[in-house]
N, C-alpha and C positions, 0 to 999 in steps of 0.2 A: 439372618437374625440379628446381625449388626445393624441393618436398616430399621429395624423394629425397636429396638432399645431407645433410640433418641425419641421416636414418637411415643412411646410408653412414659419416658421421663417427662416430657413435654406435656402429655395428658395429665400425669400425676400432678405436675406444676399448676396446671389450670384449675385441677380440683381443689387444691390447696388455697389457691388464691381465691377461688370462688366461695370456698368455705369461711374462709378470714373476711371476706368482703361481707358475707351475711351476718357473720357475727358483729362486726362493728356496726352494720346498719341497725342490727336489734339492740345492741348496748345503747346506741344514739337514740332510738326511739325510746327507750326505757327511761333514758335519762329526762328526755323532753316532756313524757307523760309525768314523771315525778315533778319536774319544775311546774308543770300546768296544775297539777293537783296542789301543790305547795300554795301557788299563787292563788287558786280558788279558794283554799282555807283561809288564807288571810284576808281576802275581801270579803268573805262570809262572815268571819269574825268581827271585821272591822263594822260591818253593816249591823250586826246584832248588837254589838257594843254601843254603836251611836243611837240605835234604837232604844236601848237600855238608858243612854244618858240623857237623851231627850224626853222620855216617857217616865223614867223613873220607876219601871214596872219590875218587880221582882221576877215575874214569870220568864223574862227574857234572859235571865241569868241561868235559868233551869235549861232554856232552849239551847243557849250557847254552849253550854258544857254537853248537852246531848248531841249536839251538831260536831263539835269538836270530835267526841269519841267515835262517832260515825265515820266522819272522814279518816279518822286515825286506823280504824278497822280496814278502810278501804285500802289504804297505802300498803296494809302489811300481808 
């Protein structure tokens, strides 16, 4: 029984390290996805506002607000 205890403790430690590693990777991936979505939103807004500025069309303003709302809902 004395020999089994260190193995059990070692296995528990490996399991804890594995779970923490998976949690860190998941958090890191979520942060990257949020950064990519924010960057995409900014680029899309810039393109729409540039089109509105160059064309002076009122419909692009409506499209811009719709796209922002759509992307905001994707983040939530």
